[in-house]
MOPAC internal coordinates of N, CA, C and O (Angstrom, degrees):
PM7 1SCF
backbone

  N    0.0000 0     0.00 0     0.00 0    0    0    0
  C    1.4669 1     0.00 0     0.00 0    1    0    0
  C    1.5368 1   107.68 1     0.00 0    2    1    0
  O    1.2310 1   121.45 1   -32.19 1    3    2    1
  N    1.2972 1   114.83 1   147.81 1    3    2    1
  C    1.4180 1   121.46 1   174.18 1    5    3    2
  C    1.5071 1   112.47 1  -113.64 1    6    5    3
  O    1.2310 1   120.08 1   -31.52 1    7    6    5
  N    1.3264 1   117.46 1   148.48 1    7    6    5
  C    1.4411 1   119.64 1  -178.47 1    9    7    6
  C    1.5137 1   111.76 1   -74.39 1   10    9    7
  O    1.2310 1   119.95 1   -40.02 1   11   10    9
  N    1.3390 1   117.71 1   139.98 1   11   10    9
  C    1.4612 1   119.73 1   179.09 1   13   11   10
  C    1.5061 1   110.92 1   -71.12 1   14   13   11
  O    1.2310 1   120.68 1   -55.77 1   15   14   13
  N    1.3263 1   116.31 1   124.23 1   15   14   13
  C    1.4512 1   119.47 1   174.88 1   17   15   14
  C    1.5406 1   107.65 1  -110.92 1   18   17   15
  O    1.2310 1   120.35 1   122.75 1   19   18   17
  N    1.3431 1   116.94 1   -57.25 1   19   18   17
  C    1.4187 1   120.88 1   176.67 1   21   19   18
  C    1.5650 1   105.34 1  -146.46 1   22   21   19
  O    1.2310 1   120.85 1   -59.24 1   23   22   21
  N    1.3196 1   115.99 1   120.76 1   23   22   21
  C    1.4057 1   120.50 1  -175.16 1   25   23   22
  C    1.5192 1   110.52 1   -85.96 1   26   25   23
  O    1.2310 1   120.73 1   -96.41 1   27   26   25
  N    1.3269 1   116.22 1    83.59 1   27   26   25
  C    1.4333 1   123.07 1   176.70 1   29   27   26
  C    1.5344 1   111.52 1  -102.84 1   30   29   27
  O    1.2310 1   120.06 1     7.08 1   31   30   29
  N    1.3163 1   117.50 1  -172.92 1   31   30   29
  C    1.4598 1   117.88 1   175.14 1   33   31   30
  C    1.4775 1   112.87 1   -60.67 1   34   33   31
  O    1.2310 1   121.56 1   -28.44 1   35   34   33
  N    1.3303 1   114.63 1   151.56 1   35   34   33
  C    1.4695 1   123.80 1   179.04 1   37   35   34
  C    1.5446 1   108.98 1   -77.98 1   38   37   35
  O    1.2310 1   120.17 1   -35.30 1   39   38   37
  N    1.3162 1   117.29 1   144.70 1   39   38   37
  C    1.4533 1   120.54 1  -178.20 1   41   39   38
  C    1.5234 1   108.64 1  -122.72 1   42   41   39
  O    1.2310 1   119.80 1    -3.91 1   43   42   41
  N    1.2985 1   117.98 1   176.09 1   43   42   41
  C    1.4593 1   122.60 1  -179.58 1   45   43   42
  C    1.5278 1   109.45 1   -65.80 1   46   45   43
  O    1.2310 1   119.73 1   159.77 1   47   46   45
  N    1.3350 1   118.12 1   -20.23 1   47   46   45
  C    1.4962 1   120.73 1   177.49 1   49   47   46
  C    1.5509 1   112.05 1   -78.07 1   50   49   47
  O    1.2310 1   120.16 1   166.93 1   51   50   49
  N    1.3232 1   117.29 1   -13.07 1   51   50   49
  C    1.4631 1   119.05 1   178.70 1   53   51   50
  C    1.4908 1   109.17 1   -83.86 1   54   53   51
  O    1.2310 1   119.79 1   -57.45 1   55   54   53
  N    1.2914 1   118.02 1   122.55 1   55   54   53
  C    1.4825 1   121.44 1  -170.34 1   57   55   54
  C    1.5739 1   108.77 1  -115.32 1   58   57   55
  O    1.2310 1   120.65 1   -29.63 1   59   58   57
  N    1.2978 1   116.37 1   150.37 1   59   58   57
  C    1.4863 1   122.68 1   175.78 1   61   59   58
  C    1.5039 1   109.78 1   -63.58 1   62   61   59
  O    1.2310 1   120.52 1   -49.60 1   63   62   61
  N    1.3501 1   116.61 1   130.40 1   63   62   61
  C    1.4400 1   120.61 1   177.80 1   65   63   62
  C    1.4726 1   114.10 1   -69.86 1   66   65   63
  O    1.2310 1   119.91 1   166.28 1   67   66   65
  N    1.3342 1   117.77 1   -13.72 1   67   66   65
  C    1.4073 1   122.10 1  -178.70 1   69   67   66
  C    1.5572 1   113.36 1   -89.52 1   70   69   67
  O    1.2310 1   122.37 1   130.23 1   71   70   69
  N    1.4236 1   113.06 1   -49.77 1   71   70   69
  C    1.4794 1   116.70 1  -172.57 1   73   71   70
  C    1.5141 1   111.46 1  -124.51 1   74   73   71
  O    1.2310 1   117.48 1   168.63 1   75   74   73
  N    1.2748 1   122.41 1   -11.37 1   75   74   73
  C    1.4808 1   122.70 1   179.01 1   77   75   74
  C    1.5303 1   115.64 1    93.42 1   78   77   75
  O    1.2310 1   121.04 1   176.78 1   79   78   77
  N    1.3855 1   115.62 1    -3.22 1   79   78   77
  C    1.4746 1   118.18 1   178.79 1   81   79   78
  C    1.5246 1   108.82 1   -70.75 1   82   81   79
  O    1.2310 1   120.33 1    -8.09 1   83   82   81
  N    1.3002 1   116.97 1   171.91 1   83   82   81
  C    1.4693 1   119.06 1   178.31 1   85   83   82
  C    1.5567 1   110.10 1   -62.57 1   86   85   83
  O    1.2310 1   122.22 1   -47.41 1   87   86   85
  N    1.3301 1   113.35 1   132.59 1   87   86   85
  C    1.5081 1   118.47 1   178.62 1   89   87   86
  C    1.4648 1   111.57 1   -81.49 1   90   89   87
  O    1.2310 1   120.05 1   -44.01 1   91   90   89
  N    1.3317 1   117.52 1   135.99 1   91   90   89
  C    1.4192 1   123.82 1   175.23 1   93   91   90
  C    1.5376 1   111.83 1  -118.85 1   94   93   91
  O    1.2310 1   120.34 1   174.03 1   95   94   93
  N    1.3453 1   116.95 1    -5.97 1   95   94   93
  C    1.4454 1   120.20 1  -178.09 1   97   95   94
  C    1.5212 1   108.75 1  -133.60 1   98   97   95
  O    1.2310 1   120.70 1   -41.74 1   99   98   97
  N    1.3163 1   116.26 1   138.26 1   99   98   97
  C    1.4855 1   122.40 1   175.65 1  101   99   98
  C    1.5112 1   105.24 1  -119.43 1  102  101   99
  O    1.2310 1   119.37 1   -59.50 1  103  102  101
  N    1.3123 1   118.80 1   120.50 1  103  102  101
  C    1.5058 1   124.27 1   173.68 1  105  103  102
  C    1.4898 1   107.81 1  -108.99 1  106  105  103
  O    1.2310 1   119.83 1   -63.39 1  107  106  105
  N    1.2755 1   117.92 1   116.61 1  107  106  105
  C    1.4903 1   123.76 1  -179.22 1  109  107  106
  C    1.5137 1   107.40 1   -91.66 1  110  109  107
  O    1.2310 1   120.09 1   -56.04 1  111  110  109
  N    1.3203 1   117.43 1   123.96 1  111  110  109
  C    1.4926 1   123.58 1  -178.94 1  113  111  110
  C    1.4639 1   109.71 1   -92.37 1  114  113  111
  O    1.2310 1   120.07 1   -15.31 1  115  114  113
  N    1.3533 1   117.46 1   164.69 1  115  114  113
  C    1.4829 1   122.05 1  -178.34 1  117  115  114
  C    1.5023 1   110.92 1   -63.16 1  118  117  115
  O    1.2310 1   120.30 1   159.65 1  119  118  117
  N    1.3579 1   117.03 1   -20.35 1  119  118  117
  C    1.4520 1   118.84 1   179.29 1  121  119  118
  C    1.5740 1   112.91 1   -75.94 1  122  121  119
  O    1.2310 1   121.64 1   171.71 1  123  122  121
  N    1.3285 1   114.47 1    -8.29 1  123  122  121
  C    1.4975 1   117.54 1   178.95 1  125  123  122
  C    1.5533 1   111.15 1    97.57 1  126  125  123
  O    1.2310 1   120.74 1   173.88 1  127  126  125
  N    1.3532 1   116.19 1    -6.12 1  127  126  125
  C    1.4322 1   119.25 1  -178.49 1  129  127  126
  C    1.5109 1   108.92 1   -90.73 1  130  129  127
  O    1.2310 1   119.55 1   -24.57 1  131  130  129
  N    1.3097 1   118.47 1   155.43 1  131  130  129
  C    1.4160 1   126.90 1   177.04 1  133  131  130
  C    1.5321 1   110.73 1  -103.43 1  134  133  131
  O    1.2310 1   121.84 1   -41.83 1  135  134  133
  N    1.2790 1   114.08 1   138.17 1  135  134  133
  C    1.5201 1   119.70 1   171.20 1  137  135  134
  C    1.5466 1   104.84 1  -106.77 1  138  137  135
  O    1.2310 1   119.88 1   -61.78 1  139  138  137
  N    1.2911 1   117.83 1   118.22 1  139  138  137
  C    1.4720 1   122.42 1   178.35 1  141  139  138
  C    1.4982 1   108.35 1   -98.40 1  142  141  139
  O    1.2310 1   120.98 1   -48.05 1  143  142  141
  N    1.3736 1   115.74 1   131.95 1  143  142  141
  C    1.4351 1   119.61 1  -175.45 1  145  143  142
  C    1.5531 1   110.30 1  -137.93 1  146  145  143
  O    1.2310 1   122.03 1   -32.39 1  147  146  145
  N    1.3389 1   113.73 1   147.61 1  147  146  145
  C    1.4595 1   118.39 1   170.27 1  149  147  146
  C    1.5316 1   107.64 1   -74.40 1  150  149  147
  O    1.2310 1   118.80 1   -12.29 1  151  150  149
  N    1.2941 1   119.89 1   167.71 1  151  150  149
  C    1.4389 1   122.03 1  -178.53 1  153  151  150
  C    1.5638 1   112.15 1   -59.29 1  154  153  151
  O    1.2310 1   121.31 1   138.56 1  155  154  153
  N    1.3360 1   115.10 1   -41.44 1  155  154  153
  C    1.4203 1   117.99 1   179.42 1  157  155  154
  C    1.4926 1   114.39 1   -59.96 1  158  157  155
  O    1.2310 1   120.28 1   130.00 1  159  158  157
  N    1.2984 1   117.08 1   -50.00 1  159  158  157
  C    1.4932 1   119.88 1   179.62 1  161  159  158
  C    1.4795 1   113.29 1   -70.01 1  162  161  159
  O    1.2310 1   119.26 1   153.52 1  163  162  161
  N    1.3210 1   119.01 1   -26.48 1  163  162  161
  C    1.4889 1   120.30 1   173.28 1  165  163  162
  C    1.4994 1   109.80 1   -67.19 1  166  165  163
  O    1.2310 1   120.30 1   129.82 1  167  166  165
  N    1.3390 1   117.04 1   -50.18 1  167  166  165
  C    1.4814 1   120.17 1  -178.05 1  169  167  166
  C    1.5646 1   108.65 1   -60.42 1  170  169  167
  O    1.2310 1   119.93 1   141.01 1  171  170  169
  N    1.2955 1   117.74 1   -38.99 1  171  170  169
  C    1.4700 1   122.77 1   179.64 1  173  171  170
  C    1.5588 1   110.80 1   -59.41 1  174  173  171
  O    1.2310 1   120.45 1   146.29 1  175  174  173
  N    1.3204 1   116.75 1   -33.71 1  175  174  173
  C    1.5013 1   121.57 1  -171.52 1  177  175  174
  C    1.5359 1   112.41 1  -118.51 1  178  177  175
  O    1.2310 1   120.58 1  -171.06 1  179  178  177
  N    1.3364 1   116.49 1     8.94 1  179  178  177
  C    1.4336 1   120.54 1  -171.66 1  181  179  178
  C    1.5624 1   115.18 1   -56.10 1  182  181  179
  O    1.2310 1   120.35 1   133.93 1  183  182  181
  N    1.2892 1   116.93 1   -46.07 1  183  182  181
  C    1.4526 1   118.68 1  -178.99 1  185  183  182
  C    1.5106 1   113.73 1   -57.27 1  186  185  183
  O    1.2310 1   120.19 1   132.86 1  187  186  185
  N    1.3142 1   117.24 1   -47.14 1  187  186  185
  C    1.4909 1   121.11 1  -179.95 1  189  187  186
  C    1.5453 1   109.46 1   -68.98 1  190  189  187
  O    1.2310 1   118.56 1   139.32 1  191  190  189
  N    1.3233 1   120.34 1   -40.68 1  191  190  189
  C    1.4279 1   124.43 1   179.75 1  193  191  190
  C    1.5018 1   109.67 1   -58.10 1  194  193  191
  O    1.2310 1   121.36 1   134.45 1  195  194  193
  N    1.3174 1   115.01 1   -45.55 1  195  194  193
  C    1.5103 1   119.06 1  -177.06 1  197  195  194
  C    1.5575 1   108.99 1   -62.95 1  198  197  195
  O    1.2310 1   118.90 1   153.52 1  199  198  197
  N    1.3566 1   119.71 1   -26.48 1  199  198  197
  C    1.4472 1   122.08 1   177.80 1  201  199  198
  C    1.5364 1   113.05 1   -76.32 1  202  201  199
  O    1.2310 1   120.78 1   146.74 1  203  202  201
  N    1.3724 1   116.11 1   -33.26 1  203  202  201
  C    1.4685 1   118.37 1  -168.65 1  205  203  202
  C    1.5663 1   113.03 1  -110.45 1  206  205  203
  O    1.2310 1   120.43 1   159.07 1  207  206  205
  N    1.2922 1   116.78 1   -20.93 1  207  206  205
  C    1.4842 1   116.95 1  -176.53 1  209  207  206
  C    1.5350 1   111.34 1   -80.87 1  210  209  207
  O    1.2310 1   121.45 1   -29.64 1  211  210  209
  N    1.3415 1   114.83 1   150.36 1  211  210  209
  C    1.4709 1   122.15 1   177.90 1  213  211  210
  C    1.5574 1   107.70 1   -77.57 1  214  213  211
  O    1.2310 1   121.48 1   140.22 1  215  214  213
  N    1.3090 1   114.77 1   -39.78 1  215  214  213
  C    1.5033 1   119.98 1   176.56 1  217  215  214
  C    1.4997 1   108.65 1  -153.42 1  218  217  215
  O    1.2310 1   123.00 1   -26.28 1  219  218  217
  N    1.3273 1   111.85 1   153.72 1  219  218  217
  C    1.4844 1   121.09 1   178.39 1  221  219  218
  C    1.5158 1   108.85 1  -127.92 1  222  221  219
  O    1.2310 1   119.17 1   -55.14 1  223  222  221
  N    1.2920 1   119.19 1   124.86 1  223  222  221
  C    1.3953 1   125.64 1   179.94 1  225  223  222
  C    1.5025 1   107.67 1  -111.92 1  226  225  223
  O    1.2310 1   119.68 1   -68.63 1  227  226  225
  N    1.3328 1   118.21 1   111.37 1  227  226  225
  C    1.4392 1   123.75 1  -166.76 1  229  227  226
  C    1.5730 1   108.34 1  -115.04 1  230  229  227
  O    1.2310 1   118.39 1   -62.35 1  231  230  229
  N    1.3318 1   120.67 1   117.65 1  231  230  229
  C    1.4560 1   125.13 1   175.80 1  233  231  230
  C    1.5033 1   109.44 1  -113.87 1  234  233  231
  O    1.2310 1   118.24 1  -163.12 1  235  234  233
  N    1.3408 1   120.95 1    16.88 1  235  234  233
  C    1.4177 1   122.22 1  -174.64 1  237  235  234
  C    1.5386 1   113.63 1   -61.80 1  238  237  235
  O    1.2310 1   119.89 1   161.77 1  239  238  237
  N    1.3339 1   117.82 1   -18.23 1  239  238  237
  C    1.4685 1   121.21 1   175.74 1  241  239  238
  C    1.5117 1   112.92 1   -59.56 1  242  241  239
  O    1.2310 1   121.89 1   156.86 1  243  242  241
  N    1.3541 1   113.99 1   -23.14 1  243  242  241
  C    1.5152 1   118.85 1  -179.86 1  245  243  242
  C    1.5165 1   109.58 1   -66.19 1  246  245  243
  O    1.2310 1   119.10 1   158.48 1  247  246  245
  N    1.2924 1   119.33 1   -21.52 1  247  246  245
  C    1.4939 1   118.53 1   177.59 1  249  247  246
  C    1.5324 1   114.17 1   -63.94 1  250  249  247
  O    1.2310 1   120.46 1   157.99 1  251  250  249
  N    1.3372 1   116.73 1   -22.01 1  251  250  249
  C    1.4615 1   121.71 1   178.74 1  253  251  250
  C    1.5472 1   113.14 1   -85.79 1  254  253  251
  O    1.2310 1   119.95 1   167.47 1  255  254  253
  N    1.3378 1   117.70 1   -12.53 1  255  254  253
  C    1.4489 1   122.20 1  -173.85 1  257  255  254
  C    1.6161 1   107.06 1   -74.84 1  258  257  255
  O    1.2310 1   122.51 1   -32.58 1  259  258  257
  N    1.3008 1   112.80 1   147.42 1  259  258  257
  C    1.4707 1   120.08 1   173.74 1  261  259  258
  C    1.4622 1   107.61 1   -98.25 1  262  261  259
  O    1.2310 1   120.19 1   -57.95 1  263  262  261
  N    1.4030 1   117.24 1   122.05 1  263  262  261
  C    1.4368 1   120.66 1   178.40 1  265  263  262
  C    1.5511 1   112.13 1   -58.49 1  266  265  263
  O    1.2310 1   119.09 1   -35.46 1  267  266  265
  N    1.2843 1   119.35 1   144.54 1  267  266  265
  C    1.4876 1   123.21 1  -179.12 1  269  267  266
  C    1.5333 1   113.51 1   -51.86 1  270  269  267
  O    1.2310 1   120.34 1   139.77 1  271  270  269
  N    1.3138 1   116.96 1   -40.23 1  271  270  269
  C    1.5037 1   119.82 1  -179.63 1  273  271  270
  C    1.5102 1   110.75 1   -69.24 1  274  273  271
  O    1.2310 1   119.89 1   147.10 1  275  274  273
  N    1.3364 1   117.82 1   -32.90 1  275  274  273
  C    1.5268 1   120.21 1  -179.72 1  277  275  274
  C    1.5349 1   107.60 1   -72.63 1  278  277  275
  O    1.2310 1   120.19 1   146.30 1  279  278  277
  N    1.2719 1   117.25 1   -33.70 1  279  278  277
  C    1.5185 1   118.70 1   179.03 1  281  279  278
  C    1.5023 1   109.56 1   -65.63 1  282  281  279
  O    1.2310 1   119.67 1   140.03 1  283  282  281
  N    1.3192 1   118.23 1   -39.97 1  283  282  281
  C    1.4820 1   120.92 1   179.13 1  285  283  282
  C    1.5070 1   110.35 1   -65.67 1  286  285  283
  O    1.2310 1   119.43 1   141.15 1  287  286  285
  N    1.3360 1   118.69 1   -38.85 1  287  286  285
  C    1.4502 1   121.31 1  -174.88 1  289  287  286
  C    1.5664 1   110.43 1   -68.65 1  290  289  287
  O    1.2310 1   119.36 1   155.24 1  291  290  289
  N    1.2994 1   118.83 1   -24.76 1  291  290  289
  C    1.4298 1   120.75 1  -176.41 1  293  291  290
  C    1.5278 1   111.88 1   -76.44 1  294  293  291
  O    1.2310 1   119.26 1   163.61 1  295  294  293
  N    1.3497 1   119.01 1   -16.39 1  295  294  293
  C    1.4479 1   120.17 1  -178.53 1  297  295  294
  C    1.4643 1   111.88 1   -75.77 1  298  297  295
  O    1.2310 1   120.10 1   180.00 1  299  298  297

């Protein structure tokens, strides 16, 4: 877990605390610490996290986006 400094958008440098993959979800605990999770590990633990987390910031919808360079290559 990482301590909350400023809750901004997640970046490629934010890594899942469970497996090290890119984090797409930040769950803030009552202790003030953040738990960063990849989409897989968030879904695996979502029910319990929703019970104990103060807030959940979920950017997993970004996984469905097509990067601009990939869209150009398809043409």
